[in-house]
N, C-alpha and C positions, 0 to 999 in steps of 0.2 A: 504493500500500500504506500503510495507516494505521500510524504508528509509535507505539511505547509510550513513555510518560513516567511520572514519579513512581515510579521503581523504587527509588531510593536509600532512600526512606522505608520501603519493605517490607523491604529488606535489613537496616537497622539496628534494626528492631523487636526488642525484647529476646528474644521467643520464638524468632525465627529465629536470632539469634546464639547463644542458649543451646543450641538443637538442633544447630547446627554444632559447638559445643564438645563436646557429648555424642558426636556421630558420629565426630569425629576422635580422641577419647580413649576409644573403645570398646575393650573387651578388656583382660584382666589384664596382658598384656605391655606395652602402651602406658602403662597407668596406673602401672606399677612402674618404668618407665624414668626416667632423670634428668629429661629434658624433661617427661615426663608428671607426675611428682611436683611439679615446679615450677609447671606450669600449674594443677594442681588446688589447690595452696596459694594461688594468686592468681587464682582463676577470675573473680571480679567485676572485678578490675583489668584483666585481659586483655580481657574482653568490652567494658568501657568504653573502653579504649584503641583497640581495633580498630574499634569503632562510630564513634568520633570521626574516625578516619582515613578510614573509608569515607564518612561523611557529608560530609567536606570534599573527598573525591575525591583524597586524597593517598596512599592506600595503595599500596605497591609491594612486590613480592617481594624479600626481602633477599638471596636467593641460593639455591643448590641444590648438591647433590652427586649424582654419577652412579653407578649400579651396573648390572651386567649380569645379566640373567636369561634363562633359556631358556623359550620359550613356543611350543608347537606345533612343536617341533623347530627353532625359529629363535632366534638370539641377538639380544636387544634391549637397548638402553641406555635406561634410564629415569631420569628426574630426580626426586629426592626433596627436598622442602621441609622447613623446620622446622615443628614442630607449630603454632606461632603463625601462620605464613603459611598453613598448610593450613586453619586455622579460618576465616580471612578469605575465602580462595578458595571454601571450601565454602559459606559464608554467602551470598556473592555469586551463585554458580552455582545454588544451590537455587532462588532467585527467578528468575534468568535462564532456567533450564531450564523452569520452570513457564510462563513467558510464551512460550517457543519451542515448547513441546509442541503448542499449538493450531495452529501453522503447519505442522506436519509432516503428510504424507499418512498415512493410517491403516496402510498396509502397509510402513512403515519402522520399524525397531526398533534395539535396542542403546543402552544408557545412557539410555533414556526410561522414566520411571516407569510401571509396569503394562504395559510392552510389551517383554517379554523374548523369548528365542528360542522358548519354547513357545507364546507368544501368536501369533507369526508362523507357527510350524508349524501351528497350528490353522487359520489363514487359508488356507494353501496346501492343506491336506488338504480343507478345506470346498469350496474353489473347484474342485479336481480332481474331487470327488465330484458337485458340482452341475452342472458343465459339462464332462463328459469329452471332448466333441468339440472344444470351444474351448481345451482344455489338453493337446492330444496331443503337442506338442513343446516343448522347453525350450531357452532360451539362458542359459547361466551365465557370469558374468564376475567378475573381481576387479581392483580398481585397484591398480597396482603401487606399493609403498612409500608408502602414502597419507599418513601423518602426517609422514614425513621430507620428502616432496615437495610438500606443500600450500603454495600461495602465500599468504603472510601478508597481502598487500594485497587479495587476493580475499576472504579471511575478513573483514577489516575493512570492506570494501564491503558485505558482507552484514549485518554488525552495524549499520552506519549505516542500512541500509534498514529495520531492525526497531526500533531504539532511538533516541531523540532526546536523552536525558539526557547532557550532555557529560562530567559527572563519571564516569558509568558507562562511557561509551565509552573514556575515557582509561584507566581501570583495566583494561578488557578488552584494550585495545591493549597494555598492559604484559604481560598474560598471553600474548598472541599473539606478541609480539616478544621473549619471554624467551630463545628460542633464536636463533642466527644465521640459520637458515632452517627452514622447516617448523614443525610444532606439536610441543610437548613430549609425549613419551609418559610418562604418569604424572601429569601435571597435570590436576586435576579439570575444568578448563575445556575441555580439548582435545576431549573426546568430544562435548559439546554443540555447540561451535562447528564441529567437523568435520561433524556432522550438519546444521547450518544451511547450510554451504557446499554440500553435495550436495543438500540440499532445494531451494535456490534455483536451482542450475545444472543439476540433473539431474531430480530427482523431479517437480517441478511442470511442467517442460517435457514429460516423457514422459506424464504424466497429463492435463494441461490443454491443451497444444497438440496433441499427437499422439494423444491418446485411447487410450493403451495400457491395457487393462483389467487384465491380470494381471501386475503388476510388484511385486516384493518386494525390499527392501534391508535388509541387516543390516550396519551400519557401511559398509565399503568392498566388501562382497560383494553381488552382485545376481543376481536370477533373473527371467526373463520367460517366460511361458507363452503359446503361441498355437496356432492350428489347423494352420498349415502351416509348413514350414521356410522357404519363400520370405519369409513375413512376418517371421520372426525374423532373417533375414539383412539385411532392410531396417532393422529396429530396431537390429540390431548396428551398422550404419553410423551411425545417428543417435546412439547412445550414444557411439561413438568421437568423433564431432565435438563433442558436448557436453562430454565429459571433456577433450578436447584444448584447448577454449576456456580452461580454467583451468590449463593447463600440466601436466596429469596424463596418465597412460597406462594403458590396459587391459593386463593381463598376457597373455602369449602362450598361456596354457593355457585360454583361453576356448573354448567349444564349443557347437554346436547338435546336439541329439540327441532321440530319442523318450523320453517320460517313462517308458515301460516298462523302460528301462535303469536307472532309479532316479536321483533328483536328490540328489547329495551336498551337503547344505546344512544349516547349523545344528547340526552334530554328528550328523545322521541321514542315512539314505538313504531318500528318500521315493518310494514307488511309488503308482500310482493307487488301490490297494485296501488297502495296508498300509504300515507304517513300520518300518524296521530301524535299529539303532544303527550308527554308522560303525565300520568295522573297527578303525581305530586306537584308538578309545576302548575297545573290548572287549579288545584286546591289552594296552593299558596297564594296565587294571584287573586283568586276569588276572596280569600280571607282578608288580604291586604286592602282590596278595593272596598270591602265592607267596613273596615275599621278607619280608613283614611278619609278625612273630611276636606282637607285642603284641595282646592281645585287644581292648583299648580302641581301638587304631588300626584294627584290622580292622572294628570296628563303625562307625567314622567313614567308612571307605572304602566299606563296604556301603551305608550310608545315602546317601552321595553318588552311588554307582552306581544305587541305586534311584530317586533323583531324576531321573536320565536315562532309565532303563529303563521307568519307569511311563508315559512318554509315547509309547512305541513298542510294537510287538507282540513283546515279549521275555520272556514269562513263563517259558518253558522255558530260555532263556539265563540268566536271572537265577538260576533254581534250580540250573543246572549249575555256574555259577561261584561261587555263594555257599553252596550246600547248603540254602538257605532257600526256602520257598514265599512268593511274592508275594501278600500278603493285601489284600483290600479292607477299607475301614473298617467297612462294614456287617457283615463276617464276624467282627469282633472282639467284637461284642456289648458295647460299652462306651457309657456315656451319662453325662451330667452328673448328679452327685449333690449336690443342694443341702444346705447345712448343717442346715436344719430337717427334712430327711428327707422332705419332701413331693414328690410327683411333679409334673413340669411337662409339660403337653401342648401339642402344636403345634395350629395352626389358629385361626381367628377365633372370638370368642365370639358365640353367637347366642342369641336369646330362645327359651325352650322353646315359646312360643306359635307360633313360625315352623315348628316341627317337627311339629306336630299333623297326623296322617294321612299323614306321609311315611315311606317305608321307610328305616330307618337301620341302621347296624352299630355296636353299642356295643363299644368297644375296651378301656376301662379306666375306673377312677374313683379319686377321692381325697377323703377326708372331713376334717373339721376345718379347712377353709379359711376364712380371714377375708376378707370382702369389705366393700364400702361398705354393703351391705344388712344386715350382721350377721356374727356369728361362727358357727363350726361349720356352714358351708355345704358342700355336696358338689359337686365339679366332675366332669363326666362327659365323657370323650373319645369322640367318635363320628366316623363317616364318612358323608357324604351324597353320593351319586353319585360316590364315589371321592375326595372332597375332605375333608381333615381339618377338623373343627370341634369345639367344646366348648360346654357349657351348664352353668349353675349351678342347683342346686335345694336347697330346704330340706325337701322332702317326706320324712317319716319312712318312708312306704311304699316310695318309690323307694330310699332308703338301705338299707332292710331287704332288699329284693329283690336289690340289687347285692351286698350282703354275702353273701347265700346263694349267688349265682352264683359268687362268688370262691372259695367252699369246694368247689364242684363241679369235679372234674378236667376240664381243658380247657373250663371254662365260658365264658371269654372267647376271642375275640370271639363275639358272638351277634347275630342279626338280629331286629329287632322294629319295631313301629310305635307311636308315642305317641298315645294317645287322651285327650281331655279329658272330664271328668264334672262335672256340677253337683250340689252338695249344700248343705244348710243354706239360709241366706238369700242365694241367688245367688252362693255361693262356688264356685270351680272348682279341681279337682285334676287332675293329669296322671298317667297310669299307662302301664306297658308292656303291650302285648298281643301 
């Protein structure tokens, strides 16, 4: 495996450090906090200091405090760093994650840019639709206490397989060994390095060595689809042996079942021909909407619920719980309105000569457009064989006809064919027929 070098130079690039600063201090609450005000007042000094420490490989996390949160009905202890430390960790991991991303299989998700739960959901739905026979049964598993139980030495072995910069490896080692055991929940690096561990010890073995076609992983949750239960029980034993190699265990709630029962994964229940929201998400939203009286807070909750519901077949559910109709963007009839008031048309620009004798549909037009050929040109939006295009013309005859059509009720769109006529000393004009 080819290892990556020269990562430090990318990390300490000012644009990357400034973006990390911006991301950590986003939001009004953080900016107004005592730490936030101090960071903003000394932004350039903070970036310069952290850049120097990272370049020398001497950056270390100064410490952390713990707090308890409830997530999915479970109590979790997460570690919170100072804002200064978080800026450095964010800057380092933004570049590290970018290099790791290309090493992950396409159907692994969670904490990977442009690969969220909905991206993975689309892959599962597509595969079930395209190969119903090969996806009749499902094996679903979950790794027990993944972050708390992860072996730190296994993670660092994976890091050394990917990176060769000793300064970077030393800083990543500090992130991994911040806790007495396992990976810190809440540290920006834990998600990417946890993904790397399972990518090396699980994903690539299943895909490359065993040729398992339909395997999907979201963090420590996994789904495998196959044609028969017998195949899945064999795969189940393989997954157990791979996970146990790195001293982890699969939870006892694993199961093999037909997909017609619905795959409870990614916050949805996925069936071969439709998708529903997970019951717990519906109940949680309904209870919150019942208790919350603030109109502003209800709008926020509704928008959040819509973000989940629009990826499932839940139009009636959304209306029932919110009293609102789920609208499509095209139903809103809104469009970009330029400051100059001129219309903008989609499609490639074509020469009017290419349209001669072709049946076209004229959709709309706009006059007074300035082009490299001169001012007061007219742009005409058309459709050719169902494809949007546009052309420019300075013909007073065409402008006049288009203006007359616009005054006719329901004049646009109209079908026509453009013809060319010769007049004068070899001059050509184009007309609608």
